[in-house]
N, CA and C atoms as a LAMMPS dump frame, in Angstrom:
ITEM: TIMESTEP
0
ITEM: NUMBER OF ATOMS
429
ITEM: BOX BOUNDS ff ff ff
-5.0000000000000000e+02 5.0000000000000000e+02
-5.0000000000000000e+02 5.0000000000000000e+02
-5.0000000000000000e+02 5.0000000000000000e+02
ITEM: ATOMS id mol type element x y z
1 1 1 N 0.815 -1.207 0
2 1 2 C 0 0 0
3 1 3 C 0.85 1.259 0
4 2 1 N 2.023 1.195 0.625
5 2 2 C 2.889 2.373 0.699
6 2 3 C 3.32 2.849 -0.692
7 3 1 N 3.371 1.941 -1.651
8 3 2 C 3.778 2.31 -3.005
9 3 3 C 2.764 3.222 -3.693
10 4 1 N 1.546 3.281 -3.19
11 4 2 C 0.513 4.129 -3.783
12 4 3 C 0.571 5.567 -3.263
13 5 1 N 1.354 5.823 -2.222
14 5 2 C 1.428 7.175 -1.662
15 5 3 C 1.925 8.168 -2.709
16 6 1 N 3.01 7.827 -3.397
17 6 2 C 3.604 8.728 -4.389
18 6 3 C 2.629 9.077 -5.513
19 7 1 N 2.025 8.086 -6.189
20 7 2 C 1.135 8.464 -7.298
21 7 3 C -0.114 9.225 -6.847
22 8 1 N -0.678 8.863 -5.725
23 8 2 C -1.875 9.57 -5.237
24 8 3 C -1.515 11.007 -4.865
25 9 1 N -0.401 11.177 -4.164
26 9 2 C 0.066 12.513 -3.778
27 9 3 C 0.306 13.379 -5.018
28 10 1 N 1.013 12.808 -6.009
29 10 2 C 1.34 13.577 -7.206
30 10 3 C 0.096 13.925 -8.016
31 11 1 N -0.869 13.031 -8.058
32 11 2 C -2.102 13.33 -8.786
33 11 3 C -2.843 14.505 -8.145
34 12 1 N -2.911 14.513 -6.829
35 12 2 C -3.548 15.635 -6.123
36 12 3 C -2.784 16.933 -6.388
37 13 1 N -1.458 16.869 -6.344
38 13 2 C -0.645 18.065 -6.606
39 13 3 C -0.811 18.538 -8.046
40 14 1 N -0.969 17.616 -8.985
41 14 2 C -1.172 17.995 -10.391
42 14 3 C -2.525 18.674 -10.606
43 15 1 N -3.522 18.267 -9.862
44 15 2 C -4.828 18.935 -9.959
45 15 3 C -4.682 20.392 -9.514
46 16 1 N -3.952 20.608 -8.432
47 16 2 C -3.698 21.978 -7.967
48 16 3 C -2.896 22.741 -9.019
49 17 1 N -1.879 22.107 -9.598
50 17 2 C -1.058 22.756 -10.624
51 17 3 C -1.897 23.13 -11.847
52 18 1 N -2.857 22.295 -12.195
53 18 2 C -3.753 22.623 -13.303
54 18 3 C -4.587 23.859 -13.013
55 19 1 N -5.023 23.987 -11.781
56 19 2 C -5.769 25.166 -11.353
57 19 3 C -4.895 26.421 -11.451
58 20 1 N -3.646 26.307 -11.014
59 20 2 C -2.71 27.433 -11.085
60 20 3 C -2.434 27.79 -12.543
61 21 1 N -2.286 26.775 -13.385
62 21 2 C -2.076 27.005 -14.812
63 21 3 C -3.25 27.758 -15.423
64 22 1 N -4.461 27.429 -15.03
65 22 2 C -5.632 28.129 -15.592
66 22 3 C -5.609 29.607 -15.207
67 23 1 N -5.167 29.918 -14
68 23 2 C -5.035 31.325 -13.606
69 23 3 C -3.931 32.002 -14.409
70 24 1 N -2.821 31.321 -14.589
71 24 2 C -1.717 31.868 -15.363
72 24 3 C -2.089 32.088 -16.817
73 25 1 N -2.923 31.216 -17.355
74 25 2 C -3.375 31.359 -18.735
75 25 3 C -4.174 32.659 -18.902
76 26 1 N -4.971 32.999 -17.916
77 26 2 C -5.706 34.265 -17.956
78 26 3 C -4.74 35.443 -18.028
79 27 1 N -3.691 35.394 -17.23
80 27 2 C -2.682 36.457 -17.23
81 27 3 C -1.983 36.529 -18.585
82 28 1 N -1.629 35.378 -19.138
83 28 2 C -0.956 35.326 -20.439
84 28 3 C -1.84 35.935 -21.527
85 29 1 N -3.121 35.582 -21.541
86 29 2 C -4.047 36.137 -22.526
87 29 3 C -4.154 37.651 -22.394
88 30 1 N -4.205 38.117 -21.177
89 30 2 C -4.325 39.55 -20.924
90 30 3 C -3.092 40.312 -21.409
91 31 1 N -1.914 39.782 -21.11
92 31 2 C -0.667 40.486 -21.461
93 31 3 C -0.285 40.365 -22.923
94 32 1 N -0.522 39.213 -23.535
95 32 2 C -0.001 38.976 -24.878
96 32 3 C -1.047 39.032 -25.979
97 33 1 N -2.298 38.793 -25.64
98 33 2 C -3.354 38.829 -26.656
99 33 3 C -4.316 39.984 -26.446
100 34 1 N -4.061 40.78 -25.421
101 34 2 C -4.887 41.943 -25.08
102 34 3 C -6.352 41.567 -24.868
103 35 1 N -6.562 40.37 -24.34
104 35 2 C -7.901 39.921 -23.978
105 35 3 C -8.105 40.279 -22.514
106 36 1 N -9.144 41.036 -22.235
107 36 2 C -9.391 41.481 -20.863
108 36 3 C -9.789 40.293 -19.994
109 37 1 N -8.915 39.967 -19.056
110 37 2 C -9.161 38.877 -18.104
111 37 3 C -8.694 39.344 -16.735
112 38 1 N -9.42 38.941 -15.729
113 38 2 C -8.951 39.256 -14.376
114 38 3 C -7.883 38.239 -13.99
115 39 1 N -6.948 38.688 -13.175
116 39 2 C -5.868 37.813 -12.743
117 39 3 C -5.714 37.922 -11.239
118 40 1 N -6.095 36.887 -10.518
119 40 2 C -5.962 36.903 -9.052
120 40 3 C -4.515 36.631 -8.637
121 41 1 N -3.704 37.673 -8.628
122 41 2 C -2.255 37.547 -8.4
123 41 3 C -1.934 36.77 -7.126
124 42 1 N -2.494 37.222 -6.009
125 42 2 C -2.158 36.592 -4.719
126 42 3 C -2.6 35.131 -4.667
127 43 1 N -3.743 34.854 -5.25
128 43 2 C -4.246 33.476 -5.285
129 43 3 C -3.332 32.602 -6.156
130 44 1 N -2.894 33.153 -7.294
131 44 2 C -1.998 32.433 -8.192
132 44 3 C -0.677 32.121 -7.475
133 45 1 N -0.144 33.107 -6.765
134 45 2 C 1.106 32.915 -6.041
135 45 3 C 0.935 31.869 -4.932
136 46 1 N -0.108 31.998 -4.141
137 46 2 C -0.343 31.069 -3.037
138 46 3 C -0.475 29.632 -3.536
139 47 1 N -1.386 29.42 -4.474
140 47 2 C -1.618 28.059 -4.96
141 47 3 C -0.451 27.551 -5.811
142 48 1 N 0.261 28.475 -6.466
143 48 2 C 1.465 28.08 -7.194
144 48 3 C 2.524 27.549 -6.255
145 49 1 N 2.745 28.258 -5.147
146 49 2 C 3.721 27.788 -4.161
147 49 3 C 3.296 26.448 -3.568
148 50 1 N 2.022 26.317 -3.274
149 50 2 C 1.522 25.056 -2.715
150 50 3 C 1.748 23.909 -3.697
151 51 1 N 1.42 24.134 -4.976
152 51 2 C 1.561 23.052 -5.958
153 51 3 C 3.023 22.695 -6.196
154 52 1 N 3.901 23.704 -6.272
155 52 2 C 5.32 23.427 -6.495
156 52 3 C 5.907 22.655 -5.311
157 53 1 N 5.619 23.102 -4.117
158 53 2 C 6.138 22.412 -2.936
159 53 3 C 5.58 20.995 -2.851
160 54 1 N 4.29 20.846 -3.141
161 54 2 C 3.683 19.509 -3.112
162 54 3 C 4.303 18.595 -4.158
163 55 1 N 4.527 19.106 -5.37
164 55 2 C 5.124 18.281 -6.418
165 55 3 C 6.577 17.925 -6.089
166 56 1 N 7.318 18.88 -5.535
167 56 2 C 8.69 18.573 -5.133
168 56 3 C 8.717 17.526 -4.018
169 57 1 N 7.861 17.696 -3.013
170 57 2 C 7.786 16.699 -1.945
171 57 3 C 7.391 15.339 -2.497
172 58 1 N 6.447 15.337 -3.432
173 58 2 C 6.035 14.088 -4.061
174 58 3 C 7.165 13.439 -4.842
175 59 1 N 7.991 14.264 -5.48
176 59 2 C 9.154 13.732 -6.192
177 59 3 C 10.143 13.083 -5.235
178 60 1 N 10.409 13.767 -4.131
179 60 2 C 11.306 13.183 -3.124
180 60 3 C 10.681 11.941 -2.494
181 61 1 N 9.376 11.95 -2.336
182 61 2 C 8.673 10.779 -1.83
183 61 3 C 8.828 9.609 -2.802
184 62 1 N 8.72 9.897 -4.1
185 62 2 C 8.925 8.855 -5.111
186 62 3 C 10.33 8.286 -5.067
187 63 1 N 11.314 9.167 -4.891
188 63 2 C 12.706 8.703 -4.766
189 63 3 C 12.855 7.811 -3.535
190 64 1 N 12.258 8.231 -2.425
191 64 2 C 12.354 7.456 -1.178
192 64 3 C 11.668 6.102 -1.311
193 65 1 N 10.487 6.076 -1.89
194 65 2 C 9.76 4.813 -2.065
195 65 3 C 10.537 3.897 -3.002
196 66 1 N 11.098 4.48 -4.076
197 66 2 C 11.899 3.677 -5.005
198 66 3 C 13.131 3.086 -4.327
199 67 1 N 13.787 3.888 -3.505
200 67 2 C 14.975 3.403 -2.79
201 67 3 C 14.609 2.311 -1.788
202 68 1 N 13.44 2.436 -1.189
203 68 2 C 12.973 1.434 -0.229
204 68 3 C 12.587 0.14 -0.943
205 69 1 N 11.984 0.269 -2.137
206 69 2 C 11.393 -0.885 -2.829
207 69 3 C 12.387 -1.659 -3.697
208 70 1 N 13.295 -0.941 -4.373
209 70 2 C 14.151 -1.594 -5.357
210 70 3 C 15.62 -1.503 -4.973
211 71 1 N 16.416 -2.459 -5.445
212 71 2 C 17.807 -2.555 -4.996
213 71 3 C 18.74 -1.473 -5.549
214 72 1 N 18.384 -0.857 -6.65
215 72 2 C 19.265 0.177 -7.196
216 72 3 C 18.427 1.365 -7.677
217 73 1 N 19.032 2.541 -7.704
218 73 2 C 18.292 3.733 -8.128
219 73 3 C 18.02 3.724 -9.635
220 74 1 N 16.988 4.406 -10.018
221 74 2 C 16.603 4.618 -11.424
222 74 3 C 16.257 3.318 -12.152
223 75 1 N 15.815 2.318 -11.408
224 75 2 C 15.395 1.062 -12.023
225 75 3 C 14.134 1.275 -12.876
226 76 1 N 13.388 2.342 -12.563
227 76 2 C 12.161 2.619 -13.31
228 76 3 C 12.428 3.368 -14.606
229 77 1 N 13.672 3.615 -14.927
230 77 2 C 14.069 4.157 -16.22
231 77 3 C 13.554 5.553 -16.513
232 78 1 N 12.795 5.653 -17.604
233 78 2 C 12.297 6.944 -18.085
234 78 3 C 11.514 7.677 -17.002
235 79 1 N 10.751 6.945 -16.228
236 79 2 C 9.949 7.588 -15.188
237 79 3 C 10.84 8.319 -14.183
238 80 1 N 11.909 7.701 -13.772
239 80 2 C 12.811 8.32 -12.799
240 80 3 C 13.547 9.509 -13.402
241 81 1 N 14.093 9.347 -14.594
242 81 2 C 14.847 10.432 -15.22
243 81 3 C 13.96 11.626 -15.552
244 82 1 N 12.768 11.343 -16.046
245 82 2 C 11.853 12.436 -16.358
246 82 3 C 11.378 13.112 -15.077
247 83 1 N 11.262 12.351 -14.009
248 83 2 C 10.909 12.936 -12.719
249 83 3 C 11.945 13.955 -12.273
250 84 1 N 13.224 13.665 -12.514
251 84 2 C 14.28 14.625 -12.185
252 84 3 C 14.154 15.884 -13.048
253 85 1 N 13.818 15.704 -14.325
254 85 2 C 13.616 16.862 -15.206
255 85 3 C 12.446 17.711 -14.714
256 86 1 N 11.372 17.053 -14.293
257 86 2 C 10.21 17.773 -13.746
258 86 3 C 10.624 18.56 -12.508
259 87 1 N 11.402 17.947 -11.642
260 87 2 C 11.829 18.635 -10.42
261 87 3 C 12.728 19.831 -10.74
262 88 1 N 13.579 19.713 -11.745
263 88 2 C 14.412 20.833 -12.168
264 88 3 C 13.541 21.979 -12.687
265 89 1 N 12.552 21.651 -13.516
266 89 2 C 11.642 22.684 -14.036
267 89 3 C 10.819 23.309 -12.909
268 90 1 N 10.46 22.515 -11.921
269 90 2 C 9.756 23.059 -10.757
270 90 3 C 10.597 24.111 -10.044
271 91 1 N 11.879 23.84 -9.909
272 91 2 C 12.763 24.812 -9.264
273 91 3 C 12.875 26.097 -10.081
274 92 1 N 12.96 25.97 -11.402
275 92 2 C 12.981 27.167 -12.258
276 92 3 C 11.688 27.956 -12.08
277 93 1 N 10.559 27.263 -12.101
278 93 2 C 9.27 27.93 -11.908
279 93 3 C 9.163 28.595 -10.559
280 94 1 N 9.67 27.934 -9.531
281 94 2 C 9.612 28.499 -8.185
282 94 3 C 10.475 29.754 -8.069
283 95 1 N 11.71 29.676 -8.544
284 95 2 C 12.614 30.827 -8.445
285 95 3 C 12.098 32.005 -9.266
286 96 1 N 11.695 31.757 -10.502
287 96 2 C 11.171 32.858 -11.323
288 96 3 C 9.886 33.413 -10.726
289 97 1 N 9.056 32.558 -10.163
290 97 2 C 7.827 33.016 -9.523
291 97 3 C 8.095 33.904 -8.321
292 98 1 N 9.088 33.54 -7.524
293 98 2 C 9.452 34.357 -6.36
294 98 3 C 9.943 35.73 -6.824
295 99 1 N 10.784 35.742 -7.855
296 99 2 C 11.291 37.016 -8.372
297 99 3 C 10.145 37.859 -8.916
298 100 1 N 9.263 37.249 -9.689
299 100 2 C 8.131 37.989 -10.261
300 100 3 C 7.219 38.544 -9.176
301 101 1 N 7.03 37.805 -8.118
302 101 2 C 6.153 38.259 -7.045
303 101 3 C 6.778 39.398 -6.248
304 102 1 N 8.078 39.359 -6.06
305 102 2 C 8.744 40.393 -5.243
306 102 3 C 9.026 41.662 -6.02
307 103 1 N 9.42 41.534 -7.292
308 103 2 C 9.873 42.71 -8.044
309 103 3 C 8.883 43.205 -9.094
310 104 1 N 8.028 42.325 -9.577
311 104 2 C 7.074 42.646 -10.633
312 104 3 C 7.732 43.417 -11.796
313 105 1 N 8.68 42.772 -12.481
314 105 2 C 9.39 43.455 -13.571
315 105 3 C 8.462 43.805 -14.726
316 106 1 N 8.817 44.856 -15.457
317 106 2 C 7.986 45.347 -16.555
318 106 3 C 8.119 44.514 -17.831
319 107 1 N 9.256 43.913 -18.052
320 107 2 C 9.499 43.196 -19.303
321 107 3 C 8.698 41.907 -19.434
322 108 1 N 8.888 41.253 -20.566
323 108 2 C 8.17 40.009 -20.854
324 108 3 C 9.05 38.776 -20.714
325 109 1 N 10.369 38.956 -20.634
326 109 2 C 11.274 37.807 -20.675
327 109 3 C 11.105 36.883 -19.474
328 110 1 N 11.205 37.407 -18.267
329 110 2 C 11.098 36.56 -17.08
330 110 3 C 9.716 35.915 -16.954
331 111 1 N 8.626 36.667 -17.189
332 111 2 C 7.318 35.992 -17.15
333 111 3 C 7.19 34.88 -18.191
334 112 1 N 7.799 35.059 -19.366
335 112 2 C 7.734 34.002 -20.384
336 112 3 C 8.571 32.789 -19.983
337 113 1 N 9.723 33.019 -19.363
338 113 2 C 10.531 31.896 -18.858
339 113 3 C 9.747 31.147 -17.785
340 114 1 N 9.113 31.905 -16.898
341 114 2 C 8.289 31.321 -15.84
342 114 3 C 7.166 30.47 -16.439
343 115 1 N 6.447 31.05 -17.38
344 115 2 C 5.324 30.333 -17.996
345 115 3 C 5.801 29.111 -18.769
346 116 1 N 6.839 29.275 -19.582
347 116 2 C 7.325 28.168 -20.411
348 116 3 C 7.833 27.009 -19.559
349 117 1 N 8.589 27.314 -18.518
350 117 2 C 9.107 26.225 -17.684
351 117 3 C 7.974 25.5 -16.967
352 118 1 N 6.959 26.245 -16.53
353 118 2 C 5.847 25.6 -15.832
354 118 3 C 4.938 24.816 -16.769
355 119 1 N 4.711 25.323 -17.972
356 119 2 C 3.903 24.569 -18.935
357 119 3 C 4.633 23.296 -19.339
358 120 1 N 5.94 23.41 -19.607
359 120 2 C 6.717 22.223 -19.951
360 120 3 C 6.722 21.226 -18.794
361 121 1 N 6.842 21.735 -17.575
362 121 2 C 6.801 20.865 -16.403
363 121 3 C 5.48 20.111 -16.342
364 122 1 N 4.369 20.803 -16.575
365 122 2 C 3.067 20.141 -16.514
366 122 3 C 2.935 19.104 -17.623
367 123 1 N 3.418 19.415 -18.818
368 123 2 C 3.357 18.44 -19.915
369 123 3 C 4.18 17.193 -19.58
370 124 1 N 5.376 17.396 -19.059
371 124 2 C 6.2 16.245 -18.664
372 124 3 C 5.56 15.475 -17.514
373 125 1 N 4.968 16.195 -16.57
374 125 2 C 4.311 15.536 -15.443
375 125 3 C 3.103 14.72 -15.912
376 126 1 N 2.399 15.224 -16.914
377 126 2 C 1.284 14.446 -17.476
378 126 3 C 1.806 13.173 -18.137
379 127 1 N 2.934 13.275 -18.817
380 127 2 C 3.55 12.079 -19.393
381 127 3 C 3.998 11.127 -18.286
382 128 1 N 4.374 11.694 -17.142
383 128 2 C 4.759 10.881 -15.998
384 128 3 C 3.617 9.977 -15.528
385 129 1 N 2.396 10.402 -15.731
386 129 2 C 1.259 9.546 -15.37
387 129 3 C 1.319 8.259 -16.182
388 130 1 N 1.633 8.386 -17.459
389 130 2 C 1.721 7.2 -18.324
390 130 3 C 2.89 6.302 -17.904
391 131 1 N 4.062 6.912 -17.703
392 131 2 C 5.213 6.099 -17.318
393 131 3 C 5.036 5.541 -15.91
394 132 1 N 4.366 6.296 -15.053
395 132 2 C 4.081 5.819 -13.7
396 132 3 C 3.139 4.63 -13.706
397 133 1 N 2.169 4.656 -14.604
398 133 2 C 1.262 3.507 -14.717
399 133 3 C 2.039 2.267 -15.162
400 134 1 N 2.992 2.475 -16.062
401 134 2 C 3.857 1.376 -16.488
402 134 3 C 4.631 0.811 -15.29
403 135 1 N 5.161 1.703 -14.462
404 135 2 C 5.889 1.261 -13.266
405 135 3 C 4.965 0.46 -12.353
406 136 1 N 3.766 0.983 -12.126
407 136 2 C 2.822 0.294 -11.231
408 136 3 C 2.439 -1.079 -11.766
409 137 1 N 2.204 -1.173 -13.051
410 137 2 C 1.746 -2.453 -13.62
411 137 3 C 2.874 -3.447 -13.852
412 138 1 N 4.115 -2.977 -14.012
413 138 2 C 5.211 -3.887 -14.318
414 138 3 C 6.223 -4.1 -13.19
415 139 1 N 6.274 -3.194 -12.243
416 139 2 C 7.243 -3.313 -11.153
417 139 3 C 6.581 -3.589 -9.802
418 140 1 N 5.335 -3.252 -9.688
419 140 2 C 4.646 -3.399 -8.401
420 140 3 C 3.725 -4.604 -8.501
421 141 1 N 3.92 -5.546 -7.616
422 141 2 C 3.123 -6.789 -7.63
423 141 3 C 1.675 -6.506 -7.258
424 142 1 N 0.794 -7.307 -7.765
425 142 2 C -0.609 -7.234 -7.385
426 142 3 C -1.504 -6.436 -8.331
427 143 1 N -0.956 -6 -9.477
428 143 2 C -1.821 -5.282 -10.44
429 143 3 C -2.089 -6.137 -11.648
């Protein structure tokens, strides 16, 4: 049962990340397409921090469960390596988000880096669901 903690945790964190992405999409439309949309800045920051921290904790939880379950690291292959890429993108999103929240720069470069890294992170994390299912069905007994 302990092996299900990581996927359940990450799925919940991804739902939160999807909510944060929808708020960010409103901001992107407003700034780049001149479509009038409201942007709940503080809510986006709060839930963004929650989702990033939850996803990072879930990643470390996955590493811990993998180390507990299997004799060597990265036995899950693509799932493990892509998980590290997701965690790296999470850190980029977190750092750029902190800078954007504190300084609110006028340019478009940092917000675009923030958005691109987070969108790419979500796309990779969605692919992680597929590779994670492979891990569950092929490495975890009882499925």
